[in-house]
KOLGU-4560 file (N, C-alpha, C; in nm, 3 decimals, padded with zeros to 5 digits):
<recs>
<n_xx: -00.927 n_yy: 00.857 n_zz: 01.326 ca_xx: -00.979 ca_yy: 00.916 ca_zz: 01.205 c_xx: -01.111 c_yy: 00.987 c_zz: 01.234 mol: A seq: 1 type: PHE>
<n_xx: -01.128 n_yy: 01.099 n_zz: 01.174 ca_xx: -01.255 ca_yy: 01.169 ca_zz: 01.181 c_xx: -01.317 c_yy: 01.159 c_zz: 01.044 mol: A seq: 2 type: THR>
<n_xx: -01.425 n_yy: 01.082 n_zz: 01.036 ca_xx: -01.486 ca_yy: 01.061 ca_zz: 00.906 c_xx: -01.635 c_yy: 01.034 c_zz: 00.922 mol: A seq: 3 type: SER>
<n_xx: -01.702 n_yy: 01.029 n_zz: 00.810 ca_xx: -01.844 ca_yy: 00.994 ca_zz: 00.808 c_xx: -01.854 c_yy: 00.848 c_zz: 00.765 mol: A seq: 4 type: ALA>
<n_xx: -01.814 n_yy: 00.759 n_zz: 00.854 ca_xx: -01.816 ca_yy: 00.617 ca_zz: 00.824 c_xx: -01.958 c_yy: 00.563 c_zz: 00.835 mol: A seq: 5 type: THR>
<n_xx: -02.004 n_yy: 00.501 n_zz: 00.729 ca_xx: -02.136 ca_yy: 00.441 ca_zz: 00.727 c_xx: -02.126 c_yy: 00.295 c_zz: 00.764 mol: A seq: 6 type: TYR>
<n_xx: -02.229 n_yy: 00.238 n_zz: 00.824 ca_xx: -02.228 ca_yy: 00.095 ca_zz: 00.853 c_xx: -02.225 c_yy: 00.015 c_zz: 00.722 mol: A seq: 7 type: PRO>
<n_xx: -02.151 n_yy: -00.094 n_zz: 00.721 ca_xx: -02.143 ca_yy: -00.180 ca_zz: 00.603 c_xx: -02.282 c_yy: -00.224 c_zz: 00.560 mol: A seq: 8 type: VAL>
<n_xx: -02.367 n_yy: -00.257 n_zz: 00.656 ca_xx: -02.503 ca_yy: -00.304 ca_zz: 00.624 c_xx: -02.583 c_yy: -00.199 c_zz: 00.546 mol: A seq: 9 type: ALA>
<n_xx: -02.561 n_yy: -00.072 n_zz: 00.574 ca_xx: -02.632 ca_yy: 00.034 ca_zz: 00.501 c_xx: -02.588 c_yy: 00.036 c_zz: 00.354 mol: A seq: 10 type: LEU>
<n_xx: -02.459 n_yy: 00.025 n_zz: 00.331 ca_xx: -02.407 ca_yy: 00.024 ca_zz: 00.194 c_xx: -02.455 c_yy: -00.102 c_zz: 00.121 mol: A seq: 11 type: VAL>
<n_xx: -02.459 n_yy: -00.215 n_zz: 00.192 ca_xx: -02.509 ca_yy: -00.339 ca_zz: 00.132 c_xx: -02.655 c_yy: -00.324 c_zz: 00.089 mol: A seq: 12 type: GLU>
<n_xx: -02.734 n_yy: -00.255 n_zz: 00.168 ca_xx: -02.875 ca_yy: -00.232 ca_zz: 00.131 c_xx: -02.887 c_yy: -00.149 c_zz: 00.004 mol: A seq: 13 type: GLU>
<n_xx: -02.802 n_yy: -00.049 n_zz: -00.009 ca_xx: -02.803 ca_yy: 00.033 ca_zz: -00.131 c_xx: -02.767 c_yy: -00.054 c_zz: -00.252 mol: A seq: 14 type: VAL>
<n_xx: -02.669 n_yy: -00.142 n_zz: -00.235 ca_xx: -02.631 ca_yy: -00.233 ca_zz: -00.344 c_xx: -02.748 c_yy: -00.325 c_zz: -00.378 mol: A seq: 15 type: ILE>
<n_xx: -02.814 n_yy: -00.380 n_zz: -00.276 ca_xx: -02.928 ca_yy: -00.470 ca_zz: -00.300 c_xx: -03.042 c_yy: -00.398 c_zz: -00.370 mol: A seq: 16 type: LYS>
<n_xx: -03.071 n_yy: -00.277 n_zz: -00.328 ca_xx: -03.179 ca_yy: -00.199 ca_zz: -00.389 c_xx: -03.150 c_yy: -00.172 c_zz: -00.537 mol: A seq: 17 type: ILE>
<n_xx: -03.023 n_yy: -00.158 n_zz: -00.570 ca_xx: -02.986 ca_yy: -00.129 ca_zz: -00.708 c_xx: -03.005 c_yy: -00.250 c_zz: -00.800 mol: A seq: 18 type: SER>
<n_xx: -03.029 n_yy: -00.367 n_zz: -00.741 ca_xx: -03.051 ca_yy: -00.492 ca_zz: -00.815 c_xx: -02.931 c_yy: -00.536 c_zz: -00.897 mol: A seq: 19 type: SER>
<n_xx: -02.813 n_yy: -00.489 n_zz: -00.863 ca_xx: -02.691 ca_yy: -00.531 ca_zz: -00.933 c_xx: -02.651 c_yy: -00.668 c_zz: -00.879 mol: A seq: 20 type: ILE>
<n_xx: -02.640 n_yy: -00.765 n_zz: -00.967 ca_xx: -02.603 ca_yy: -00.900 ca_zz: -00.928 c_xx: -02.455 c_yy: -00.928 c_zz: -00.954 mol: A seq: 21 type: LYS>
<n_xx: -02.399 n_yy: -00.863 n_zz: -01.053 ca_xx: -02.256 ca_yy: -00.873 ca_zz: -01.078 c_xx: -02.210 c_yy: -00.743 c_zz: -01.140 mol: A seq: 22 type: LYS>
<n_xx: -02.085 n_yy: -00.713 n_zz: -01.123 ca_xx: -02.034 ca_yy: -00.590 ca_zz: -01.179 c_xx: -01.924 c_yy: -00.531 c_zz: -01.095 mol: A seq: 23 type: GLY>
<n_xx: -01.909 n_yy: -00.401 n_zz: -01.107 ca_xx: -01.800 ca_yy: -00.329 ca_zz: -01.046 c_xx: -01.854 c_yy: -00.210 c_zz: -00.969 mol: A seq: 24 type: LEU>
<n_xx: -01.816 n_yy: -00.200 n_zz: -00.842 ca_xx: -01.854 ca_yy: -00.086 ca_zz: -00.760 c_xx: -01.738 c_yy: 00.013 c_zz: -00.762 mol: A seq: 25 type: LEU>
<n_xx: -01.766 n_yy: 00.135 n_zz: -00.798 ca_xx: -01.664 ca_yy: 00.241 ca_zz: -00.803 c_xx: -01.690 c_yy: 00.339 c_zz: -00.690 mol: A seq: 26 type: LEU>
<n_xx: -01.589 n_yy: 00.360 n_zz: -00.608 ca_xx: -01.599 ca_yy: 00.456 ca_zz: -00.498 c_xx: -01.488 c_yy: 00.559 c_zz: -00.515 mol: A seq: 27 type: ASP>
<n_xx: -01.522 n_yy: 00.679 n_zz: -00.564 ca_xx: -01.419 ca_yy: 00.779 ca_zz: -00.589 c_xx: -01.365 c_yy: 00.846 c_zz: -00.462 mol: A seq: 28 type: PRO>
<n_xx: -01.429 n_yy: 00.821 n_zz: -00.348 ca_xx: -01.383 ca_yy: 00.875 ca_zz: -00.220 c_xx: -01.385 c_yy: 00.761 c_zz: -00.118 mol: A seq: 29 type: PHE>
<n_xx: -01.290 n_yy: 00.670 n_zz: -00.127 ca_xx: -01.295 ca_yy: 00.543 ca_zz: -00.054 c_xx: -01.290 c_yy: 00.557 c_zz: 00.098 mol: A seq: 30 type: MET>
<n_xx: -01.222 n_yy: 00.656 n_zz: 00.147 ca_xx: -01.217 ca_yy: 00.675 ca_zz: 00.293 c_xx: -01.173 c_yy: 00.551 c_zz: 00.367 mol: A seq: 31 type: GLY>
<n_xx: -01.256 n_yy: 00.499 n_zz: 00.455 ca_xx: -01.220 ca_yy: 00.385 ca_zz: 00.539 c_xx: -01.246 c_yy: 00.250 c_zz: 00.473 mol: A seq: 32 type: SER>
<n_xx: -01.299 n_yy: 00.249 n_zz: 00.351 ca_xx: -01.316 ca_yy: 00.124 ca_zz: 00.278 c_xx: -01.448 c_yy: 00.052 c_zz: 00.299 mol: A seq: 33 type: GLY>
<n_xx: -01.546 n_yy: 00.119 n_zz: 00.358 ca_xx: -01.674 ca_yy: 00.055 ca_zz: 00.386 c_xx: -01.742 c_yy: 00.004 c_zz: 00.260 mol: A seq: 34 type: THR>
<n_xx: -01.740 n_yy: 00.083 n_zz: 00.154 ca_xx: -01.806 ca_yy: 00.038 ca_zz: 00.031 c_xx: -01.734 c_yy: -00.081 c_zz: -00.031 mol: A seq: 35 type: SER>
<n_xx: -01.603 n_yy: -00.088 n_zz: -00.017 ca_xx: -01.527 ca_yy: -00.203 ca_zz: -00.068 c_xx: -01.566 c_yy: -00.329 c_zz: 00.008 mol: A seq: 36 type: ALA>
<n_xx: -01.580 n_yy: -00.319 n_zz: 00.139 ca_xx: -01.621 ca_yy: -00.435 ca_zz: 00.220 c_xx: -01.762 c_yy: -00.478 c_zz: 00.183 mol: A seq: 37 type: ILE>
<n_xx: -01.850 n_yy: -00.382 n_zz: 00.163 ca_xx: -01.987 ca_yy: -00.416 ca_zz: 00.122 c_xx: -01.986 c_yy: -00.484 c_zz: -00.014 mol: A seq: 38 type: ALA>
<n_xx: -01.903 n_yy: -00.437 n_zz: -00.105 ca_xx: -01.892 ca_yy: -00.500 ca_zz: -00.238 c_xx: -01.841 c_yy: -00.643 c_zz: -00.225 mol: A seq: 39 type: ALA>
<n_xx: -01.741 n_yy: -00.665 n_zz: -00.143 ca_xx: -01.689 ca_yy: -00.799 ca_zz: -00.120 c_xx: -01.800 c_yy: -00.890 c_zz: -00.067 mol: A seq: 40 type: ILE>
<n_xx: -01.877 n_yy: -00.840 n_zz: 00.027 ca_xx: -01.986 ca_yy: -00.919 ca_zz: 00.086 c_xx: -02.094 c_yy: -00.953 c_zz: -00.016 mol: A seq: 41 type: ASN>
<n_xx: -02.108 n_yy: -00.870 n_zz: -00.119 ca_xx: -02.210 ca_yy: -00.892 ca_zz: -00.222 c_xx: -02.151 c_yy: -00.956 c_zz: -00.348 mol: A seq: 42 type: GLN>
<n_xx: -02.028 n_yy: -01.006 n_zz: -00.338 ca_xx: -01.957 ca_yy: -01.070 ca_zz: -00.451 c_xx: -01.942 c_yy: -00.979 c_zz: -00.571 mol: A seq: 43 type: ASN>
<n_xx: -01.915 n_yy: -00.853 n_zz: -00.546 ca_xx: -01.889 ca_yy: -00.756 ca_zz: -00.653 c_xx: -01.742 c_yy: -00.718 c_zz: -00.651 mol: A seq: 44 type: LEU>
<n_xx: -01.689 n_yy: -00.683 n_zz: -00.766 ca_xx: -01.556 ca_yy: -00.625 ca_zz: -00.773 c_xx: -01.568 c_yy: -00.477 c_zz: -00.733 mol: A seq: 45 type: ASP>
<n_xx: -01.458 n_yy: -00.418 n_zz: -00.696 ca_xx: -01.462 ca_yy: -00.278 ca_zz: -00.656 c_xx: -01.332 c_yy: -00.209 c_zz: -00.694 mol: A seq: 46 type: TYR>
<n_xx: -01.343 n_yy: -00.079 n_zz: -00.714 ca_xx: -01.228 ca_yy: 00.008 ca_zz: -00.731 c_xx: -01.254 c_yy: 00.129 c_zz: -00.642 mol: A seq: 47 type: ILE>
<n_xx: -01.155 n_yy: 00.164 n_zz: -00.562 ca_xx: -01.169 ca_yy: 00.280 ca_zz: -00.478 c_xx: -01.051 c_yy: 00.374 c_zz: -00.495 mol: A seq: 48 type: GLY>
<n_xx: -01.078 n_yy: 00.502 n_zz: -00.487 ca_xx: -00.975 ca_yy: 00.604 ca_zz: -00.496 c_xx: -00.970 c_yy: 00.680 c_zz: -00.364 mol: A seq: 49 type: PHE>
<n_xx: -00.849 n_yy: 00.706 n_zz: -00.318 ca_xx: -00.833 ca_yy: 00.785 ca_zz: -00.195 c_xx: -00.703 c_yy: 00.863 c_zz: -00.204 mol: A seq: 50 type: GLU>
<n_xx: -00.709 n_yy: 00.995 n_zz: -00.185 ca_xx: -00.589 ca_yy: 01.077 ca_zz: -00.197 c_xx: -00.514 c_yy: 01.091 c_zz: -00.065 mol: A seq: 51 type: ILE>
<n_xx: -00.580 n_yy: 01.062 n_zz: 00.046 ca_xx: -00.517 ca_yy: 01.073 ca_zz: 00.178 c_xx: -00.450 c_yy: 00.939 c_zz: 00.210 mol: A seq: 52 type: ASP>
<n_xx: -00.318 n_yy: 00.939 n_zz: 00.219 ca_xx: -00.243 ca_yy: 00.815 ca_zz: 00.240 c_xx: -00.282 c_yy: 00.745 c_zz: 00.370 mol: A seq: 53 type: GLN>
<n_xx: -00.312 n_yy: 00.820 n_zz: 00.474 ca_xx: -00.348 ca_yy: 00.757 ca_zz: 00.602 c_xx: -00.482 c_yy: 00.683 c_zz: 00.590 mol: A seq: 54 type: SER>
<n_xx: -00.578 n_yy: 00.742 n_zz: 00.518 ca_xx: -00.704 ca_yy: 00.672 ca_zz: 00.495 c_xx: -00.683 c_yy: 00.550 c_zz: 00.406 mol: A seq: 55 type: TYR>
<n_xx: -00.599 n_yy: 00.564 n_zz: 00.304 ca_xx: -00.571 ca_yy: 00.452 ca_zz: 00.215 c_xx: -00.511 c_yy: 00.335 c_zz: 00.294 mol: A seq: 56 type: LEU>
<n_xx: -00.414 n_yy: 00.364 n_zz: 00.380 ca_xx: -00.354 ca_yy: 00.258 ca_zz: 00.461 c_xx: -00.457 c_yy: 00.193 c_zz: 00.551 mol: A seq: 57 type: ASN>
<n_xx: -00.540 n_yy: 00.275 n_zz: 00.614 ca_xx: -00.644 ca_yy: 00.223 ca_zz: 00.703 c_xx: -00.742 c_yy: 00.134 c_zz: 00.626 mol: A seq: 58 type: PHE>
<n_xx: -00.786 n_yy: 00.182 n_zz: 00.509 ca_xx: -00.882 ca_yy: 00.105 ca_zz: 00.427 c_xx: -00.819 c_yy: -00.026 c_zz: 00.381 mol: A seq: 59 type: ALA>
<n_xx: -00.695 n_yy: -00.023 n_zz: 00.337 ca_xx: -00.629 ca_yy: -00.146 ca_zz: 00.293 c_xx: -00.621 c_yy: -00.247 c_zz: 00.406 mol: A seq: 60 type: GLU>
<n_xx: -00.581 n_yy: -00.203 n_zz: 00.525 ca_xx: -00.573 ca_yy: -00.293 ca_zz: 00.640 c_xx: -00.711 c_yy: -00.350 c_zz: 00.674 mol: A seq: 61 type: ASP>
<n_xx: -00.810 n_yy: -00.265 n_zz: 00.670 ca_xx: -00.947 ca_yy: -00.308 ca_zz: 00.702 c_xx: -00.998 c_yy: -00.411 c_zz: 00.602 mol: A seq: 62 type: ARG>
<n_xx: -00.972 n_yy: -00.389 n_zz: 00.473 ca_xx: -01.015 ca_yy: -00.481 ca_zz: 00.369 c_xx: -00.942 c_yy: -00.615 c_zz: 00.382 mol: A seq: 63 type: ILE>
<n_xx: -00.812 n_yy: -00.611 n_zz: 00.406 ca_xx: -00.735 ca_yy: -00.734 ca_zz: 00.424 c_xx: -00.787 c_yy: -00.812 c_zz: 00.544 mol: A seq: 64 type: ILE>
<n_xx: -00.810 n_yy: -00.745 n_zz: 00.655 ca_xx: -00.864 ca_yy: -00.812 ca_zz: 00.775 c_xx: -01.000 c_yy: -00.874 c_zz: 00.746 mol: A seq: 65 type: ASP>
<n_xx: -01.084 n_yy: -00.802 n_zz: 00.673 ca_xx: -01.217 ca_yy: -00.854 ca_zz: 00.641 c_xx: -01.207 c_yy: -00.980 c_zz: 00.555 mol: A seq: 66 type: HIS>
<n_xx: -01.119 n_yy: -00.978 n_zz: 00.456 ca_xx: -01.101 ca_yy: -01.095 ca_zz: 00.369 c_xx: -01.049 c_yy: -01.214 c_zz: 00.449 mol: A seq: 67 type: LYS>
<n_xx: -00.959 n_yy: -01.191 n_zz: 00.544 ca_xx: -00.908 ca_yy: -01.298 ca_zz: 00.630 c_xx: -01.020 c_yy: -01.358 c_zz: 00.714 mol: A seq: 68 type: LYS>
<n_xx: -01.106 n_yy: -01.273 n_zz: 00.770 ca_xx: -01.219 ca_yy: -01.321 ca_zz: 00.851 c_xx: -01.315 c_yy: -01.403 c_zz: 00.766 mol: A seq: 69 type: LYS>
<n_xx: -01.342 n_yy: -01.357 n_zz: 00.645 ca_xx: -01.431 ca_yy: -01.433 ca_zz: 00.555 c_xx: -01.372 c_yy: -01.568 c_zz: 00.522 mol: A seq: 70 type: LEU>
<n_xx: -01.244 n_yy: -01.570 n_zz: 00.492 ca_xx: -01.176 ca_yy: -01.695 ca_zz: 00.458 c_xx: -01.180 c_yy: -01.792 c_zz: 00.576 mol: A seq: 71 type: LYS>
<n_xx: -01.154 n_yy: -01.739 n_zz: 00.695 ca_xx: -01.157 ca_yy: -01.821 ca_zz: 00.816 c_xx: -01.296 c_yy: -01.876 c_zz: 00.842 mol: A seq: 72 type: SER>
<n_xx: -01.398 n_yy: -01.792 n_zz: 00.828 ca_xx: -01.537 ca_yy: -01.834 ca_zz: 00.849 c_xx: -01.577 c_yy: -01.940 c_zz: 00.748 mol: A seq: 73 type: THR>
<n_xx: -01.540 n_yy: -01.918 n_zz: 00.622 ca_xx: -01.572 ca_yy: -02.014 ca_zz: 00.516 c_xx: -01.505 c_yy: -02.147 c_zz: 00.545 mol: A seq: 74 type: PHE>
<n_xx: -01.379 n_yy: -02.142 n_zz: 00.586 ca_xx: -01.304 ca_yy: -02.263 ca_zz: 00.618 c_xx: -01.370 c_yy: -02.338 c_zz: 00.733 mol: A seq: 75 type: LYS>
<n_xx: -01.413 n_yy: -02.266 n_zz: 00.837 ca_xx: -01.479 ca_yy: -02.327 ca_zz: 00.953 c_xx: -01.609 c_yy: -02.397 c_zz: 00.915 mol: A seq: 76 type: ASP>
<n_xx: -01.679 n_yy: -02.345 n_zz: 00.815 ca_xx: -01.806 ca_yy: -02.406 ca_zz: 00.772 c_xx: -01.785 c_yy: -02.544 c_zz: 00.712 mol: A seq: 77 type: LEU>
<n_xx: -01.669 n_yy: -02.566 n_zz: 00.653 ca_xx: -01.646 ca_yy: -02.691 ca_zz: 00.582 c_xx: -01.540 c_yy: -02.780 c_zz: 00.647 mol: A seq: 78 type: PHE>
<n_xx: -01.496 n_yy: -02.744 n_zz: 00.764 ca_xx: -01.399 ca_yy: -02.828 ca_zz: 00.836 c_xx: -01.472 c_yy: -02.904 c_zz: 00.946 mol: A seq: 79 type: THR>
<n_xx: -01.466 n_yy: -03.037 n_zz: 00.939 ca_xx: -01.536 ca_yy: -03.118 ca_zz: 01.042 c_xx: -01.476 c_yy: -03.103 c_zz: 01.179 mol: A seq: 80 type: PRO>
</recs>
């Protein structure tokens, strides 16, 4: 993919600066899903739109993988 992918940490900083503690993040140009992952990390809901099917597939896979990693990490924290 050729895109302007931003680091998740950069998007998280923008969310933190906005002082939003709960709510919905809307990304009208979802691309690779970076803003969705940042929203997940900040416990926000998200909606993303993407017209390019290849980007949509990539973003969906990336978001699913991220959620699996979070679940695994969370499980490891509480498993003796």
